[in-house]
N, C-alpha and C positions, 0 to 999 in steps of 0.2 A: 636660773638661767634658761632652762629648757621648758618648753610647753608642748603638750601633746594635743594634736588635732586629729580627729577621726578622719578628716578629709585628706586624701593623698595629694601629693604635689601634682600628680598626673594620673588621669583615669586609666585603669588597666583592663583591657579587653583582650580576649583571645578568640581567634577564629575557630580553632579546634585544639584539643589537647595534644601536646607534643612532649612526652616525658624525656626524650633525648635532648631537646633544646632546653628544657627545664634544668637538666643536669649541667649543661654548659653554663647556665646562668648562676650556678653555685659559685663559679669562679668570681663573679661580681658580688656575691653575697659575703663570702668569707675566704676568698683566695688572697694571694700575696698583694694584688693590685685591686682589692675589693673596696666596697663602700665601708665595710667594717674597719679595714686597715686605715683608710683615709680618715674616718671619724676619730679613731683613737689617736692617730698621729697628730691631727690638728689639736685635739684636746691636750696632748702632751706638749706640743710645740708652743702653744699659746702661753704657757707658763714660763717659757724661756725667752719671751720677747718683752723688751722693756717698753716699747712704744704702745700706748694704750689703744690707739686706733687699729693697729695691726693685730694686737691681741684680740680686740673685739671682732675683727674680720675673721680671724681663725676660729673663734667661737661660733660665729654665724655659719661658717663653712662646716664645722663639725656637726652642728644641728642639721644642716641640709643633707649632709652625707648620711646621717641616720635616717632621714626621710627617704633618701634614695635606696637605702638598704631595705626599707619597708616596701618600696615599689617592687624591688627585685623579689622579695619574699612573697608578695601577693602574686606576681607573675609566675613564680615557680609553682605555687599552689594551684593556680588556675590552669597551668599547663599540664597538671597531673604529675608533678615532680615528687621526689621523695620527701619524707618528713624533714623539716628543716633542722639542721645542726650546723655548727660553725666549722664546716669543712669545705674544701675546694671541690672541683669537679671530679677529681680522682679519689675523693674521700679522705684526703689528708687533713688533719685538724689545723685550724688557724693557730699560729704561733706568734709570740711577742717579737720574734726576730724580724717579722714583717714591718716593724715600726722603726723608723729612723730615730736615733737618740742624739742628734746634734743639739748644741746649745748656743752656737753663734747665730745671730739674727740673719745675716746674709746667707749662711749655709742652710739654715732652716728653710728660708723662703725658696732657695734654689732646689732643695730636695723636694719641697712641696710642689713646685712647678714641674719637676720631673715626674712625680707621682701622678699628677693630673694628666700629663702627656701620656704616660704608660696606660692609665685607665682609659683614656680616650682611644688609644690605639687598640686596646683589647676589645673595647666596644665595637670599633670599626671591623675588626676581624670577625667578631661574632654576629655582626649584622648580616653577613653573607650566609650564615648557617640556618637562617629561618626564611620561610616564604610567607609567614604570617604578616600581613601589612600592619596589624596592630602592634606587634612586637617590634617591627622595624621603626614605627613612629616612636615607641617608647625609648628604644635605643638611641635614636636620633635626638630625642629630647635630652637624654642623659649626656650624650656627647656635647650638646650645646651648653649644658650646665657646667661640664668639666672645663670647657673652653672659657666660660665666664670666670670661673675660679682661677684658671691659669693666667688670664689677662690681668686680673686684679692682683695676683701674687707678683707678677712681673713688675707692675706699677709700684707696688709696695717696696719691692727690692730697690728699684731706682730711687724712690723717695728716701729710703734709709741711707743709701750710698750718698745721695746729694743733700742730706739733712733737710728734707722738705719741711714746709711750714705746717702747723696744725691744720690750717684750712685745706692744704693739699691732702693730708692724711684723712681728714674727715670726708673729703670727696670720695675716697674709696668706699666708705660705708654708704654714702648716699648712692653711688653708682651700683653697689651691690643690691641695695633695697629697691632701686629702680628696675634692676634686672628681674626682680621677682614680681613686679607689677604686671608683667605680661602673663604671669601664671594665674592671676585672679580674675 
């Protein structure tokens, strides 16, 4: 299911080292609303979704979130941050309690929408903590990707509620893949 590409989703450049901001980014690496939490939650949730298109969408999101985690890791390293561990910005280790355990399709999608919203808000807050234009661009890129995920999850929720057609569901996958075309 997963492929590894050496090329990052987004190029990471820093103007100068900033270990304090690198520490802030740990929150996105392995905090409660981190890329790690999102990836694992999507991997878990996809196995509790009966619709094959939504299951595929969650798998695609999981893979992308792992790619975002890699972006954050590279940024932390280039900023002169601490050696990477699965900890948040206060040094608390990542825990499984960060992952939602719902099994109902509508609840799963709602929780995932909420997680994308929280991640986007956290990025917005941290946007103000750096003056590096490169880091601001990276964070804005990640906010944009969170918004794509949120919009597609909301559409999936509506389609499940309204018993959408296979064509409607396959359009979710198409729209997701088209959103990636901008990246290449």
